[in-house]
C-alpha positions as CSV (number, residue, x, y, z in Angstrom):
1,X,19.8,3.5,-102.9
2,X,21.4,1.0,-104.3
3,X,20.0,-1.6,-106.4
4,X,20.5,-5.4,-107.1
5,X,19.4,-8.3,-109.4
6,X,19.1,-10.5,-106.1
7,X,18.8,-9.9,-103.0
8,X,19.2,-13.0,-100.4
9,X,17.8,-12.7,-96.7
10,X,19.9,-15.2,-94.8
11,X,23.5,-16.6,-95.3
12,X,23.3,-19.8,-94.3
13,X,23.8,-23.5,-96.1
14,X,20.6,-22.7,-99.1
15,X,21.1,-18.7,-99.3
16,X,24.8,-19.0,-99.8
17,X,24.3,-21.7,-102.7
18,X,21.7,-19.6,-104.1
19,X,23.9,-16.5,-104.0
20,X,26.7,-18.4,-106.4
21,X,24.3,-19.8,-108.5
22,X,22.8,-16.5,-109.0
23,X,25.7,-14.5,-109.4
24,X,27.2,-17.4,-111.8
25,X,23.9,-16.3,-114.2
26,X,25.8,-12.8,-113.9
27,X,22.9,-11.6,-111.7
28,X,24.1,-8.6,-109.3
29,X,23.5,-10.6,-105.9
30,X,23.4,-9.1,-102.1
31,X,23.1,-11.7,-99.5
32,X,22.7,-10.8,-95.8
33,X,22.4,-11.8,-92.3
34,X,21.8,-10.7,-89.0
35,X,24.5,-12.6,-87.5
36,X,28.1,-11.4,-87.5
37,X,29.7,-14.8,-89.7
38,X,27.9,-16.7,-92.3
39,X,27.3,-21.0,-91.9
40,X,26.5,-20.5,-88.4
41,X,24.7,-24.1,-88.3
42,X,27.3,-25.5,-90.7
43,X,29.6,-24.6,-88.1
44,X,27.9,-26.4,-85.2
45,X,26.7,-29.1,-87.5
46,X,28.1,-33.1,-87.3
47,X,30.0,-32.6,-84.2
48,X,31.6,-29.6,-85.9
49,X,32.8,-31.5,-88.8
50,X,29.8,-31.2,-90.8
51,X,27.7,-33.7,-92.0
52,X,27.1,-32.6,-95.4
53,X,25.0,-34.5,-97.6
54,X,24.2,-38.4,-97.5
55,X,24.4,-40.7,-100.5
56,X,21.1,-42.1,-100.3
57,X,19.4,-39.0,-100.1
58,X,16.1,-39.3,-102.0
59,X,12.4,-37.6,-101.9
60,X,11.2,-40.4,-99.3
61,X,13.6,-39.3,-96.9
62,X,11.7,-35.8,-96.2
63,X,8.3,-35.0,-94.7
64,X,6.2,-32.7,-96.2
65,X,2.7,-31.7,-96.6
66,X,2.8,-32.6,-100.2
67,X,5.9,-35.2,-100.6
68,X,6.4,-34.8,-104.3
69,X,7.3,-31.2,-103.9
70,X,11.0,-32.0,-103.2
71,X,11.3,-34.5,-106.2
72,X,12.3,-31.5,-109.1
73,X,14.9,-30.0,-107.0
74,X,16.4,-33.0,-105.3
75,X,16.9,-34.7,-108.8
76,X,18.3,-31.3,-110.8
77,X,21.1,-31.0,-108.1
78,X,21.8,-34.1,-106.1
79,X,23.9,-35.4,-103.8
80,X,26.6,-36.2,-106.4
81,X,26.9,-32.4,-107.7
82,X,27.4,-31.5,-104.0
83,X,30.1,-34.3,-103.5
84,X,31.8,-33.1,-107.0
85,X,32.2,-29.4,-105.7
86,X,33.7,-30.7,-102.4
87,X,36.0,-32.6,-103.8
88,X,36.9,-29.9,-106.6
89,X,37.5,-28.1,-103.5
90,X,39.9,-30.7,-102.4
91,X,38.1,-30.9,-98.8
92,X,38.8,-34.7,-97.3
93,X,35.5,-36.8,-96.1
94,X,34.6,-39.8,-95.1
95,X,31.5,-42.0,-94.6
96,X,30.1,-42.4,-90.8
97,X,27.5,-44.6,-91.0
98,X,24.3,-45.0,-93.2
99,X,25.6,-42.8,-96.1
100,X,26.4,-40.1,-93.7
101,X,29.3,-37.7,-95.1
102,X,31.6,-35.8,-92.9
103,X,34.5,-33.4,-93.4
104,X,37.8,-35.3,-92.3
105,X,38.8,-31.8,-90.9
106,X,36.2,-29.1,-90.0
107,X,32.5,-27.4,-90.9
108,X,34.7,-24.8,-91.4
109,X,36.0,-26.2,-94.8
110,X,32.3,-26.0,-96.0
111,X,31.7,-22.4,-94.6
112,X,35.1,-21.2,-96.7
113,X,34.1,-23.3,-99.6
114,X,30.7,-21.6,-100.4
115,X,32.0,-18.3,-99.3
116,X,35.3,-18.2,-102.1
117,X,32.4,-19.6,-104.4
118,X,30.4,-16.3,-103.5
119,X,33.5,-14.3,-104.0
120,X,34.8,-16.1,-107.1
121,X,31.3,-14.7,-108.7
122,X,31.0,-11.5,-107.5
123,X,28.2,-12.1,-104.9
124,X,28.4,-9.5,-102.1
125,X,28.0,-10.6,-98.5
126,X,26.9,-8.1,-95.6
127,X,26.6,-9.7,-91.9
128,X,25.7,-7.9,-88.7
129,X,22.4,-6.4,-90.8
130,X,18.9,-7.0,-90.0
131,X,15.8,-6.7,-92.3
132,X,13.0,-4.5,-90.8
133,X,10.8,-4.0,-93.6
134,X,10.1,-5.4,-97.2
135,X,7.4,-3.8,-99.4
136,X,6.5,-4.9,-102.9
137,X,6.7,-2.7,-105.8
138,X,6.0,-2.8,-109.6
139,X,9.9,-3.2,-110.3
140,X,10.1,-5.7,-107.6
141,X,10.8,-5.1,-103.7
142,X,12.2,-2.7,-101.4
143,X,14.1,-3.6,-98.3
144,X,14.9,-1.5,-95.0
145,X,17.8,-2.8,-93.4
146,X,19.1,-1.7,-90.4
147,X,21.9,0.3,-92.1
148,X,19.7,1.2,-94.8
149,X,17.4,1.0,-97.7
150,X,18.1,-1.2,-100.9
151,X,16.0,-2.3,-103.7
152,X,15.9,-5.4,-105.7
153,X,14.3,-7.4,-108.9
154,X,14.3,-10.7,-106.9
155,X,13.7,-11.6,-103.0
156,X,14.9,-15.0,-102.1
157,X,14.2,-15.8,-98.1
158,X,16.6,-18.3,-96.8
159,X,16.6,-17.4,-93.0
160,X,15.8,-21.2,-91.5
161,X,13.3,-22.1,-89.2
162,X,12.7,-21.7,-85.1
163,X,15.4,-24.1,-84.5
164,X,18.5,-23.6,-81.9
165,X,17.3,-19.5,-81.0
166,X,20.5,-19.0,-79.4
167,X,22.2,-19.6,-83.2
168,X,19.8,-16.5,-83.8
169,X,16.9,-18.5,-85.5
170,X,13.9,-16.8,-85.3
171,X,10.6,-17.2,-87.3
172,X,11.1,-14.0,-89.6
173,X,10.6,-16.2,-92.6
174,X,7.3,-17.3,-91.7
175,X,6.3,-13.9,-90.6
176,X,7.5,-12.8,-94.6
177,X,5.6,-15.3,-96.5
178,X,2.5,-14.6,-94.2
179,X,2.3,-10.5,-95.2
180,X,2.8,-11.7,-98.6
181,X,-0.5,-14.0,-98.0
182,X,1.2,-17.5,-98.1
183,X,0.3,-20.1,-96.5
184,X,2.0,-21.5,-93.3
185,X,2.2,-25.5,-92.5
186,X,2.3,-25.8,-88.5
187,X,5.9,-25.3,-87.1
188,X,7.3,-27.9,-84.7
189,X,10.5,-29.0,-83.1
190,X,12.1,-31.7,-85.1
191,X,15.1,-34.2,-84.6
192,X,14.8,-33.3,-81.0
193,X,15.0,-35.0,-78.0
194,X,12.0,-36.5,-76.1
195,X,11.4,-36.2,-72.4
196,X,9.4,-37.9,-69.8
197,X,7.1,-37.0,-67.3
198,X,8.2,-37.1,-63.2
199,X,7.1,-40.7,-62.3
200,X,8.5,-41.8,-65.3
201,X,12.2,-39.8,-64.9
202,X,12.1,-40.8,-61.4
203,X,12.1,-44.6,-62.5
204,X,14.5,-44.0,-65.1
205,X,16.5,-41.9,-63.6
206,X,19.7,-44.3,-62.9
207,X,20.1,-45.2,-66.5
208,X,20.9,-41.6,-67.6
209,X,24.3,-41.6,-69.8
210,X,23.5,-45.4,-71.0
211,X,23.0,-46.0,-74.7
212,X,21.9,-49.2,-76.8
213,X,21.1,-49.8,-80.2
214,X,17.5,-49.6,-80.5
215,X,14.8,-50.2,-82.7
216,X,11.8,-47.3,-82.1
217,X,8.7,-46.8,-83.7
218,X,5.8,-44.7,-83.9
219,X,2.9,-45.9,-85.5
220,X,3.9,-47.4,-89.2
221,X,7.5,-45.6,-88.9
222,X,10.3,-47.1,-87.3
223,X,14.1,-46.4,-87.5
224,X,16.9,-48.5,-85.7
225,X,19.8,-46.4,-84.5
226,X,21.6,-45.5,-81.1
227,X,19.3,-44.6,-78.3
228,X,20.9,-42.5,-75.5
229,X,18.7,-42.5,-71.8
230,X,19.3,-38.7,-70.5
231,X,18.3,-36.7,-67.4
232,X,15.4,-35.7,-69.3
233,X,13.8,-38.6,-70.9
234,X,16.1,-40.3,-74.4
235,X,17.8,-39.0,-77.1
236,X,20.3,-40.6,-79.7
237,X,19.5,-40.9,-83.7
238,X,16.7,-43.0,-83.1
239,X,15.0,-40.8,-80.9
240,X,15.8,-37.7,-83.1
241,X,14.7,-39.6,-85.9
242,X,11.2,-40.6,-84.5
243,X,10.8,-37.2,-83.1
244,X,9.7,-36.1,-86.4
245,X,7.0,-38.5,-86.9
246,X,5.6,-38.2,-83.0
247,X,3.1,-36.0,-81.4
248,X,1.7,-34.9,-78.2
249,X,0.0,-38.3,-76.7
250,X,1.5,-40.7,-79.0
251,X,2.8,-43.7,-77.8
252,X,6.6,-44.9,-78.8
253,X,7.6,-48.5,-79.2
254,X,11.4,-49.1,-78.2
255,X,13.1,-52.5,-78.9
256,X,16.5,-52.5,-77.1
257,X,17.9,-56.0,-78.6
258,X,16.2,-55.7,-81.7
259,X,16.5,-58.8,-83.9
260,X,16.6,-60.9,-81.0
261,X,14.4,-63.6,-79.5
262,X,14.3,-62.3,-75.9
263,X,12.3,-65.1,-74.5
264,X,14.2,-67.9,-76.3
265,X,17.4,-66.0,-74.9
266,X,16.1,-66.4,-71.6
267,X,15.0,-69.8,-71.7
268,X,17.8,-71.0,-73.1
269,X,20.2,-69.7,-70.4
270,X,17.2,-71.3,-67.8
271,X,18.5,-74.4,-69.2
272,X,22.1,-73.8,-69.0
273,X,22.1,-72.8,-65.6
274,X,19.1,-72.1,-63.8
275,X,20.8,-70.7,-60.7
276,X,21.1,-67.3,-62.8
277,X,19.4,-64.4,-61.7
278,X,17.4,-62.8,-65.1
279,X,19.1,-59.2,-64.9
280,X,22.4,-61.4,-64.9
281,X,21.3,-62.7,-68.3
282,X,20.1,-59.6,-69.7
283,X,23.4,-57.6,-68.3
284,X,25.1,-60.0,-70.7
285,X,23.6,-57.9,-73.3
286,X,22.4,-54.8,-72.6
287,X,24.4,-52.2,-69.6
288,X,23.7,-53.4,-66.5
289,X,22.1,-50.9,-64.6
290,X,19.2,-51.1,-67.4
291,X,19.4,-54.7,-67.3
292,X,19.0,-54.0,-63.5
293,X,16.1,-51.8,-64.0
294,X,14.1,-54.0,-66.7
295,X,14.0,-56.4,-63.8
296,X,12.5,-53.7,-61.3
297,X,10.3,-52.4,-63.9
298,X,8.6,-55.8,-64.2
299,X,8.8,-57.1,-60.8
300,X,10.2,-60.0,-61.5
301,X,13.6,-61.3,-60.3
302,X,15.1,-64.4,-58.6
303,X,16.5,-67.5,-60.1
304,X,15.4,-68.7,-63.8
305,X,14.4,-72.1,-62.7
306,X,11.9,-70.2,-60.6
307,X,10.4,-68.2,-63.9
308,X,7.4,-69.4,-65.4
309,X,6.6,-68.8,-69.1
310,X,4.3,-66.2,-68.8
311,X,6.9,-64.4,-67.1
312,X,9.6,-64.9,-69.4
313,X,7.3,-63.5,-71.7
314,X,6.7,-60.2,-69.6
315,X,10.4,-59.5,-69.2
316,X,11.1,-59.8,-72.7
317,X,8.1,-57.4,-73.4
318,X,9.7,-54.9,-71.3
319,X,13.0,-55.4,-73.6
320,X,11.7,-55.8,-77.2
321,X,8.2,-53.9,-76.9
322,X,8.6,-51.1,-74.6
323,X,5.6,-49.0,-74.8
324,X,5.8,-45.4,-73.1
325,X,4.4,-42.0,-73.8
326,X,6.8,-39.1,-73.9
327,X,5.4,-36.1,-72.1
328,X,7.0,-33.6,-74.8
329,X,10.0,-33.0,-76.5
330,X,13.4,-30.7,-75.4
331,X,12.0,-28.0,-78.1
332,X,13.4,-25.2,-80.7
333,X,16.3,-25.2,-77.7
334,X,17.8,-28.3,-79.1
335,X,16.1,-29.9,-82.5
336,X,18.3,-29.4,-85.3
337,X,15.6,-28.6,-87.6
338,X,12.0,-27.5,-87.7
339,X,8.9,-29.3,-89.2
340,X,6.6,-27.5,-91.3
341,X,6.8,-24.1,-92.8
342,X,6.1,-21.8,-96.0
343,X,3.2,-24.3,-97.7
344,X,4.9,-25.9,-100.6
345,X,1.3,-25.6,-102.4
346,X,2.3,-21.9,-102.8
347,X,5.8,-22.5,-104.5
348,X,6.5,-23.4,-107.7
349,X,8.6,-26.7,-107.2
350,X,10.7,-26.0,-110.2
351,X,11.9,-22.7,-109.1
352,X,11.1,-22.5,-105.2
353,X,9.1,-19.1,-106.9
354,X,5.7,-17.8,-104.4
355,X,3.2,-18.7,-107.1
356,X,1.4,-15.4,-106.0
357,X,4.1,-13.2,-105.9
358,X,6.3,-13.2,-108.8
359,X,10.3,-12.5,-107.9
360,X,9.4,-13.6,-104.1
361,X,11.2,-16.9,-103.3
362,X,11.7,-19.5,-100.4
363,X,14.4,-21.9,-99.9
364,X,15.9,-24.5,-97.4
365,X,14.4,-24.9,-93.8
366,X,11.9,-21.9,-94.1
367,X,9.9,-24.0,-96.8
368,X,7.4,-27.3,-95.7
369,X,10.3,-29.8,-96.5
370,X,11.9,-31.3,-93.2
371,X,14.9,-34.2,-94.0
372,X,15.7,-37.0,-91.8
373,X,18.8,-37.0,-89.4
374,X,21.9,-37.7,-91.3
375,X,23.3,-35.2,-93.9
376,X,19.4,-34.8,-95.7
377,X,18.6,-31.5,-94.7
378,X,22.0,-30.1,-95.9
379,X,21.1,-31.5,-99.2
380,X,17.8,-30.2,-99.1
381,X,19.6,-26.9,-98.5
382,X,22.0,-27.2,-101.4
383,X,19.4,-28.4,-104.0
384,X,16.6,-25.3,-103.0
385,X,19.1,-23.0,-103.0
386,X,20.8,-24.0,-106.5
387,X,17.1,-24.3,-108.4
388,X,16.1,-21.0,-106.8
389,X,19.6,-19.8,-108.1
390,X,18.8,-20.6,-111.7
391,X,15.6,-18.4,-112.0
392,X,16.0,-15.5,-109.1
């Protein structure tokens, strides 16, 4: 039976970073994945260009049952450290918006960089291999694979969450954690489009494909980015962001002309030309079909000159205080990440090691640390993988 110092389950962002760092320390490292290629989520991320980090990444950009847990890893391996690695490999990149960094070329460059780093440091990559059983021993762990049996001193679980199952995502990491007595914070799809009920969809069907810059809020949390109407509901960056905070039964509030006093806008237009229709005024600032939908939804039409101030306020609220209860989300099928995961109370924040199981580590998306949209989840992968690589 072949033995290694470190075995890593999952050749994604966190797993490959951990493999590089553990191998740097002279540890014999094997990294496994059931997929036929490493870094599949990296490959499809950022429209194929990989939003590999965010220059503004900080603990405030992450959700967790313990919001302080991520501080240590994020401070020990920062976005600046990963940017330096990218630059050493001469990968050209650019800032798109809000601190989001993308490859100029292809996401494949990030995968190739990590694979090259693993090869240079001597880590062994084995693909198309599944883990069928894991057993704890006095010396470490014994793994039964689809290809045979191996053993290791340290076992790192980096197999991600449930999001995008067509890429091979499963709940294996959570099952393994529970088998070793670790608690799991309830998981749910995050960074995911929201869906509406049939009645709302019927009313909004003509809007599919229309986009606006919106401010979307749920409770005390709000995001200001683009919003897209879809055939199922709403999507776009602002919706994906708020989906991590939304729960079934919650109402979301949407401002489609944030920062604009719509009532004053209409009153000014009324003074200038009272013969205009309200939807004509709105169409100067919003997509035409959306302006028409708002007029229909409020039941207010006719000339501006005929509008009472109460009607103007009703229209303004329909534009900048639209309140709607989503029926649900599109689920793990389109979710970018999984919210929840291995309870951080059971992990050492400085090493990612399970407190109750020496030698067992959990990193990346499988842990109850979830970032905002915009490169934050990749930064968590790099940071958590790096710290585990110093200890495994």
